[in-house]
C-alpha positions as a Markdown table, in Angstrom:
| # | Residue | x | y | z |
|---|---|---|---|---|
| 1 | Met | -8.6 | -80.6 | -9.9 |
| 2 | Lys | -7.6 | -80.2 | -13.4 |
| 3 | Ala | -6.9 | -83.2 | -15.8 |
| 4 | Val | -3.2 | -84.0 | -16.4 |
| 5 | Gly | -3.8 | -83.4 | -20.7 |
| 6 | Ser | -5.6 | -80.3 | -19.7 |
| 7 | Val | -2.1 | -79.2 | -17.1 |
| 8 | Lys | -0.1 | -79.9 | -19.9 |
| 9 | His | -1.8 | -77.5 | -22.1 |
| 10 | Glu | -1.4 | -74.9 | -20.3 |
| 11 | His | 2.5 | -75.5 | -19.4 |
| 12 | Ile | 2.9 | -76.0 | -22.9 |
| 13 | Val | 0.9 | -72.5 | -23.9 |
| 14 | Asp | 3.7 | -71.0 | -21.2 |
| 15 | Ala | 6.3 | -72.4 | -22.2 |
| 16 | Ala | 5.3 | -70.2 | -25.7 |
| 17 | Ile | 4.9 | -67.2 | -24.2 |
| 18 | Lys | 7.6 | -67.1 | -22.7 |
| 19 | Arg | 10.1 | -67.7 | -26.5 |
| 20 | Phe | 7.3 | -65.6 | -28.4 |
| 21 | Ser | 7.8 | -62.8 | -25.7 |
| 22 | His | 11.4 | -63.2 | -25.7 |
| 23 | Phe | 13.1 | -64.4 | -29.5 |
| 24 | Gly | 9.9 | -63.4 | -31.5 |
| 25 | Ile | 7.5 | -65.6 | -33.4 |
| 26 | Ser | 9.8 | -66.2 | -36.1 |
| 27 | Lys | 12.5 | -66.8 | -34.0 |
| 28 | Thr | 10.9 | -69.3 | -32.6 |
| 29 | Thr | 10.5 | -72.9 | -33.3 |
| 30 | Leu | 7.6 | -75.7 | -32.3 |
| 31 | Thr | 11.2 | -77.8 | -30.9 |
| 32 | Glu | 12.5 | -75.6 | -28.5 |
| 33 | Ile | 9.2 | -75.3 | -26.7 |
| 34 | Ala | 9.1 | -79.0 | -26.7 |
| 35 | Asp | 12.6 | -79.0 | -24.9 |
| 36 | Asp | 11.8 | -76.5 | -23.1 |
| 37 | Thr | 8.3 | -78.8 | -21.3 |
| 38 | Gly | 9.9 | -81.7 | -21.2 |
| 39 | Ile | 7.7 | -83.4 | -24.0 |
| 40 | Ser | 8.7 | -85.1 | -27.9 |
| 41 | Lys | 7.6 | -82.2 | -30.9 |
| 42 | Thr | 5.8 | -85.6 | -31.7 |
| 43 | Ser | 3.7 | -85.2 | -27.9 |
| 44 | Leu | 3.3 | -81.3 | -28.5 |
| 45 | Phe | 1.1 | -82.1 | -31.6 |
| 46 | Tyr | -1.3 | -84.1 | -29.7 |
| 47 | Tyr | -2.3 | -80.9 | -28.2 |
| 48 | Phe | -1.4 | -78.1 | -31.1 |
| 49 | Gln | -1.9 | -79.0 | -34.4 |
| 50 | Asp | 0.8 | -76.2 | -35.7 |
| 51 | Lys | 2.3 | -73.3 | -34.1 |
| 52 | Gly | -0.5 | -71.4 | -35.6 |
| 53 | Asn | -2.8 | -73.3 | -33.6 |
| 54 | Leu | -0.1 | -72.6 | -30.8 |
| 55 | Leu | -0.2 | -69.1 | -31.3 |
| 56 | Glu | -4.0 | -68.6 | -31.1 |
| 57 | Ala | -3.8 | -70.5 | -27.7 |
| 58 | Val | -1.0 | -68.1 | -26.7 |
| 59 | Gly | -3.1 | -65.0 | -27.5 |
| 60 | Lys | -6.5 | -66.2 | -26.2 |
| 61 | Lys | -4.5 | -66.7 | -22.3 |
| 62 | Ile | -2.9 | -63.4 | -22.6 |
| 63 | Val | -6.0 | -61.6 | -23.5 |
| 64 | Asp | -8.0 | -63.3 | -20.9 |
| 65 | Glu | -5.8 | -61.9 | -18.2 |
| 66 | Ser | -5.4 | -58.3 | -19.4 |
| 67 | Leu | -9.3 | -58.6 | -19.8 |
| 68 | Ile | -9.7 | -59.9 | -16.1 |
| 69 | Glu | -6.9 | -57.3 | -14.9 |
| 70 | Phe | -8.5 | -54.6 | -16.5 |
| 71 | Lys | -11.4 | -55.3 | -15.2 |
| 72 | Thr | -9.9 | -55.4 | -11.2 |
| 73 | Ala | -7.6 | -51.8 | -11.3 |
| 74 | Leu | -10.7 | -50.3 | -12.9 |
| 75 | Ser | -13.4 | -51.5 | -10.1 |
| 76 | Pro | -12.1 | -49.1 | -7.7 |
| 77 | Thr | -11.3 | -46.3 | -9.5 |
| 78 | Lys | -13.3 | -43.3 | -8.4 |
| 79 | Ser | -13.1 | -40.8 | -11.7 |
| 80 | Val | -13.5 | -41.3 | -15.5 |
| 81 | Glu | -9.8 | -39.6 | -14.8 |
| 82 | Glu | -8.3 | -41.9 | -12.6 |
| 83 | Gly | -10.5 | -45.0 | -14.4 |
| 84 | Leu | -8.5 | -44.3 | -17.8 |
| 85 | Leu | -4.8 | -43.7 | -16.5 |
| 86 | Thr | -5.3 | -46.8 | -15.2 |
| 87 | Phe | -6.3 | -48.5 | -18.1 |
| 88 | Ile | -3.4 | -47.0 | -20.1 |
| 89 | Asp | -1.1 | -48.1 | -16.7 |
| 90 | Val | -2.1 | -51.7 | -17.3 |
| 91 | Lys | -1.9 | -51.4 | -21.2 |
| 92 | Arg | 2.1 | -50.2 | -20.7 |
| 93 | Lys | 2.5 | -53.1 | -17.7 |
| 94 | Phe | 1.5 | -55.9 | -20.4 |
| 95 | Tyr | 3.4 | -54.5 | -23.3 |
| 96 | Lys | 6.9 | -54.7 | -21.4 |
| 97 | Lys | 5.1 | -58.1 | -19.9 |
| 98 | Tyr | 4.8 | -59.2 | -23.8 |
| 99 | Leu | 6.6 | -57.3 | -25.5 |
| 100 | Leu | 7.9 | -58.8 | -28.6 |
| 101 | Leu | 4.3 | -60.0 | -29.2 |
| 102 | Ala | 2.7 | -57.3 | -28.7 |
| 103 | Val | 4.6 | -55.3 | -31.1 |
| 104 | Gln | 4.1 | -58.4 | -33.7 |
| 105 | Ser | -0.3 | -58.3 | -32.6 |
| 106 | Asp | -1.2 | -56.9 | -36.1 |
| 107 | Ser | 1.9 | -57.7 | -38.0 |
| 108 | Ala | 1.2 | -59.9 | -41.3 |
| 109 | Glu | 3.4 | -63.0 | -39.9 |
| 110 | Met | 0.8 | -63.0 | -37.5 |
| 111 | Asn | -2.0 | -62.6 | -39.7 |
| 112 | Lys | -0.5 | -65.2 | -41.3 |
| 113 | Val | 0.6 | -67.7 | -39.2 |
| 114 | Ala | -2.6 | -67.3 | -37.4 |
| 115 | Pro | -5.6 | -65.9 | -38.3 |
| 116 | His | -8.0 | -66.6 | -36.3 |
| 117 | Leu | -5.8 | -64.5 | -33.4 |
| 118 | Cys | -7.3 | -61.7 | -35.2 |
| 119 | Arg | -10.8 | -61.7 | -34.7 |
| 120 | Val | -9.9 | -62.6 | -30.2 |
| 121 | Ile | -7.5 | -59.4 | -30.4 |
| 122 | Glu | -10.8 | -57.6 | -31.9 |
| 123 | Glu | -12.8 | -58.7 | -29.3 |
| 124 | Ala | -10.6 | -58.1 | -26.9 |
| 125 | Gln | -10.6 | -54.7 | -28.1 |
| 126 | Glu | -14.3 | -54.8 | -28.6 |
| 127 | Lys | -14.8 | -55.1 | -24.9 |
| 128 | Ile | -12.0 | -52.2 | -23.2 |
| 129 | Thr | -13.9 | -50.4 | -25.6 |
| 130 | Ser | -16.7 | -51.0 | -23.7 |
| 131 | Phe | -15.1 | -50.3 | -20.5 |
| 132 | Ile | -14.3 | -46.9 | -21.7 |
| 133 | Ser | -18.0 | -46.2 | -22.5 |
| 134 | Asp | -18.6 | -47.6 | -19.2 |
| 135 | Leu | -16.1 | -45.7 | -16.9 |
| 136 | Leu | -17.4 | -42.2 | -19.2 |
| 137 | Lys | -21.3 | -42.7 | -18.8 |
| 138 | Ser | -20.3 | -42.8 | -14.8 |
| 139 | Gly | -18.3 | -39.8 | -15.8 |
| 140 | Ile | -21.7 | -38.1 | -17.1 |
| 141 | Asp | -24.0 | -39.5 | -13.8 |
| 142 | Gln | -21.6 | -38.3 | -11.6 |
| 143 | Ser | -22.0 | -34.5 | -13.4 |
| 144 | Ala | -18.5 | -34.4 | -14.1 |
| 145 | Leu | -18.5 | -35.1 | -17.8 |
| 146 | Lys | -20.8 | -33.1 | -20.1 |
| 147 | Lys | -23.4 | -35.2 | -21.6 |
| 148 | Leu | -21.7 | -36.8 | -24.4 |
| 149 | Asp | -22.0 | -39.5 | -27.2 |
| 150 | Val | -19.7 | -42.5 | -24.9 |
| 151 | Glu | -19.9 | -44.6 | -27.7 |
| 152 | Lys | -18.4 | -42.2 | -30.6 |
| 153 | Ile | -16.3 | -41.2 | -27.3 |
| 154 | Ser | -14.4 | -44.4 | -26.6 |
| 155 | His | -14.0 | -45.5 | -30.2 |
| 156 | Leu | -12.0 | -42.3 | -30.8 |
| 157 | Leu | -10.0 | -42.6 | -27.6 |
| 158 | Met | -9.2 | -46.2 | -28.9 |
| 159 | Glu | -8.4 | -45.3 | -32.0 |
| 160 | Thr | -5.9 | -43.1 | -31.4 |
| 161 | Phe | -4.1 | -44.8 | -29.0 |
| 162 | Glu | -3.7 | -47.3 | -31.6 |
| 163 | Ala | -2.4 | -45.1 | -34.0 |
| 164 | Phe | -0.2 | -43.7 | -31.7 |
| 165 | Glu | 1.2 | -47.5 | -31.7 |
| 166 | Leu | 1.4 | -48.3 | -35.1 |
| 167 | Ser | 3.4 | -44.9 | -35.3 |
| 168 | Met | 6.1 | -46.6 | -32.6 |
| 169 | Lys | 6.4 | -49.2 | -34.1 |
| 170 | Ser | 7.2 | -47.9 | -37.7 |
| 171 | Arg | 9.4 | -45.5 | -36.4 |
| 172 | Lys | 11.9 | -48.5 | -34.7 |
| 173 | Ala | 11.7 | -51.9 | -35.4 |
| 174 | Leu | 13.5 | -53.0 | -32.1 |
| 175 | Leu | 11.4 | -51.0 | -28.9 |
| 176 | Glu | 13.2 | -50.5 | -25.9 |
| 177 | Ile | 11.6 | -49.4 | -22.3 |
| 178 | Lys | 12.4 | -46.3 | -23.0 |
| 179 | Asp | 10.1 | -45.9 | -26.2 |
| 180 | Ile | 7.3 | -47.9 | -24.4 |
| 181 | Asp | 7.1 | -45.0 | -21.6 |
| 182 | Glu | 7.1 | -42.6 | -24.0 |
| 183 | Leu | 4.1 | -44.1 | -25.8 |
| 184 | Phe | 1.8 | -44.4 | -22.6 |
| 185 | Asp | 3.2 | -41.2 | -21.4 |
| 186 | Lys | 1.5 | -39.2 | -24.8 |
| 187 | Gln | -1.6 | -41.4 | -24.1 |
| 188 | Lys | -1.9 | -40.7 | -20.6 |
| 189 | Glu | -1.9 | -36.5 | -22.0 |
| 190 | Val | -4.4 | -37.6 | -25.4 |
| 191 | Val | -7.1 | -38.3 | -21.9 |
| 192 | Lys | -6.3 | -35.7 | -19.5 |
| 193 | Met | -6.9 | -32.6 | -22.8 |
| 194 | Leu | -9.8 | -35.0 | -23.9 |
| 195 | Leu | -11.0 | -35.3 | -20.5 |
| 196 | Asn | -10.2 | -31.4 | -20.0 |
| 197 | Gly | -12.3 | -29.9 | -23.1 |
| 198 | Val | -15.6 | -32.3 | -22.0 |
| 199 | Lys | -15.8 | -31.8 | -18.5 |
| 200 | Ser | -18.9 | -30.4 | -17.3 |
| 201 | Ser | -19.2 | -26.3 | -15.9 |
| 202 | Val | -20.1 | -27.7 | -12.1 |
| 203 | Trp | -17.3 | -29.8 | -11.8 |
| 204 | Lys | -14.8 | -27.5 | -12.9 |
| 205 | Asn | -16.1 | -24.6 | -10.6 |
């Protein structure tokens, strides 16, 4: 059974996630979050010293949630392609669920308000890159892929995905669901082209 303080802490984080995800960081105040949780602003400060501290807790929870879902979704996949496409679908789901937070995750405002969150995101990206490396290694072990530098390819894929996302953010200030779908559909095409180029001759035959 969780302690009362722990429950209250999670309740505040959940309320903040809803606010940040729907209204953005700059348009959300701690007073609004306190009102949503039915506590005073003073009580909120007992758990979080400022907005940046709360934002870091929000980011940590979302990152942990996404890593668990990535791992769970990838476990039953039977091929490298299925695994990578499933990975992109999970990313698509989280992007839509936390749209405004996802869009602002690498913004100057986010870095200023919650500088420690950047490291949390970097560590998550490292773990995701490791997931991709494991998928590629399994493909090589199954003779589905040629022997290749899995670390290099994994980082290349992550950098390519990030480039697509940055390009989309720079083109449109206000993103719609169709923009998100277009983004991740393009990422799937990149995966298919890459895998087609590194499939082993045995597998192609």
